[in-house]
ZALOTOR-990693 format. One record per residue (C-alpha): x, y, z. Coordinates in steps of 0.05 Angstrom, whole numbers. Each point is the difference from the previous one (the first is absolute). Layout:
! residues N
[pt [X, Y, Z]];
...
***
This chain:
! residues 169
[pt [25, -242, -498]];
[pt [7, -59, 47]];
[pt [-38, -17, 63]];
[pt [60, 33, 47]];
[pt [0, 67, -38]];
[pt [-74, -8, 9]];
[pt [11, -6, 75]];
[pt [42, 47, 11]];
[pt [-36, 61, -43]];
[pt [-67, -25, 52]];
[pt [46, 4, 51]];
[pt [28, 63, -8]];
[pt [-77, 27, -15]];
[pt [-21, -22, 80]];
[pt [60, 21, 17]];
[pt [-1, 74, -19]];
[pt [-83, -5, 23]];
[pt [18, -23, 64]];
[pt [55, 66, 12]];
[pt [-56, 32, -26]];
[pt [-49, -15, 50]];
[pt [44, 1, 53]];
[pt [19, 71, -15]];
[pt [-77, 19, -2]];
[pt [-9, -29, 65]];
[pt [65, 42, 27]];
[pt [-25, 65, -21]];
[pt [-73, -20, 31]];
[pt [43, -7, 74]];
[pt [34, 58, -21]];
[pt [-55, 47, -5]];
[pt [-33, -34, 71]];
[pt [68, 10, 39]];
[pt [9, 61, -36]];
[pt [-64, 37, -4]];
[pt [-1, 69, -23]];
[pt [-20, 27, 83]];
[pt [82, -13, -7]];
[pt [26, 17, -40]];
[pt [26, 81, -26]];
[pt [-62, 26, -40]];
[pt [-62, -42, 54]];
[pt [-72, 8, -28]];
[pt [-50, 44, 34]];
[pt [-38, -70, 11]];
[pt [31, -19, 61]];
[pt [-36, -46, 52]];
[pt [13, -22, 74]];
[pt [12, -68, -11]];
[pt [-34, -45, 60]];
[pt [39, -64, 32]];
[pt [-46, -41, -41]];
[pt [21, 34, -62]];
[pt [75, -5, 20]];
[pt [-19, -89, 7]];
[pt [-33, 5, -68]];
[pt [61, 30, -29]];
[pt [49, -50, 29]];
[pt [-37, -62, -15]];
[pt [-5, 31, -70]];
[pt [72, 24, -7]];
[pt [12, -77, 27]];
[pt [-36, -40, -55]];
[pt [24, 44, -56]];
[pt [75, -1, 30]];
[pt [-5, -70, 3]];
[pt [-25, -12, -66]];
[pt [42, 44, -31]];
[pt [64, -41, 29]];
[pt [-30, -61, -24]];
[pt [-11, 14, -79]];
[pt [70, 34, 9]];
[pt [39, -76, 25]];
[pt [-49, -31, -58]];
[pt [32, 61, -50]];
[pt [71, -14, 26]];
[pt [-1, -79, -9]];
[pt [-26, 20, -69]];
[pt [57, 32, -22]];
[pt [46, -51, 33]];
[pt [-34, -55, -51]];
[pt [23, 35, -71]];
[pt [68, -26, 11]];
[pt [-24, -65, 20]];
[pt [-43, -7, -65]];
[pt [49, 26, -40]];
[pt [56, -52, 28]];
[pt [-62, -48, -17]];
[pt [-11, 11, -70]];
[pt [71, 1, -9]];
[pt [11, -67, 27]];
[pt [-65, -30, -39]];
[pt [21, 29, -67]];
[pt [84, -21, 13]];
[pt [-38, -83, 19]];
[pt [-38, 8, -63]];
[pt [60, 20, -35]];
[pt [36, -62, 32]];
[pt [-48, -54, -32]];
[pt [19, 29, -75]];
[pt [85, -21, 19]];
[pt [-2, -72, -48]];
[pt [33, 45, -52]];
[pt [-62, 41, -25]];
[pt [17, 72, -19]];
[pt [-20, 34, 70]];
[pt [-66, 41, -5]];
[pt [19, 89, 10]];
[pt [-83, 12, 24]];
[pt [19, -43, 67]];
[pt [60, 36, 16]];
[pt [-16, 58, -16]];
[pt [-73, -18, 46]];
[pt [48, -16, 58]];
[pt [36, 79, -1]];
[pt [-73, 30, -21]];
[pt [-26, -32, 62]];
[pt [63, 18, 50]];
[pt [-8, 69, -37]];
[pt [-72, 4, 28]];
[pt [21, -19, 64]];
[pt [45, 46, 9]];
[pt [-30, 56, -13]];
[pt [-48, -8, 30]];
[pt [31, -11, 66]];
[pt [32, 72, -14]];
[pt [-71, 29, -7]];
[pt [-9, -33, 55]];
[pt [32, 18, 39]];
[pt [0, 77, -21]];
[pt [-72, -4, 25]];
[pt [25, -39, 66]];
[pt [51, 60, 20]];
[pt [-62, 51, -24]];
[pt [-50, -28, 49]];
[pt [39, -30, 55]];
[pt [13, 72, 27]];
[pt [-79, 15, 0]];
[pt [-6, -69, 36]];
[pt [49, 20, 47]];
[pt [-26, 71, 10]];
[pt [-70, -25, 13]];
[pt [16, -55, 47]];
[pt [49, 54, 50]];
[pt [-67, 43, -6]];
[pt [-43, -58, 7]];
[pt [40, -20, 70]];
[pt [5, 81, 22]];
[pt [-73, 1, -2]];
[pt [-17, -71, 35]];
[pt [51, 23, 60]];
[pt [-29, 69, 4]];
[pt [-59, -15, 17]];
[pt [8, -68, 32]];
[pt [66, 43, 41]];
[pt [44, -51, -20]];
[pt [-21, -61, 0]];
[pt [-29, -21, -69]];
[pt [49, -4, -55]];
[pt [-2, -40, -70]];
[pt [82, 8, -9]];
[pt [25, 2, 77]];
[pt [24, -70, 28]];
[pt [-17, 1, 83]];
[pt [75, 5, 17]];
[pt [2, 64, -47]];
[pt [-67, 19, 51]];
[pt [49, 10, 61]];
[pt [54, 23, -22]];
***
């Protein structure tokens, strides 16, 4: 197995790990933003929240939301690197083929390495986009819920995603 193929497989493992980590943080954040007391069948253990509890919840939510967004961004950027690594493997293989053009027989394994790295790059990109399609919905929903929590508790003054012009309108 050549170096680029190993690099693509390693990047695939890292990317899947980042997406899974993002999903876990998203679920944790979802449990904080939508506690059992606000669901259809709340648990019997309800406690009145004090302003200090609400502030601690806000701080925790903002930290987790920022971490989730950072991990999601890293995972998406890793996904875009797959096709580029596939193309790099193709170029490296074809360049080594060009060195053998002095009348000798062209090594077939170099040609197939070029095709193989392109294939793994495309497959990695497709799988990454599949994960992205699932995770992006959860990230967007959690960002919206976080904004709603912050706006509700601050009287509309704090938002993670809205610009100053949107707040004035």
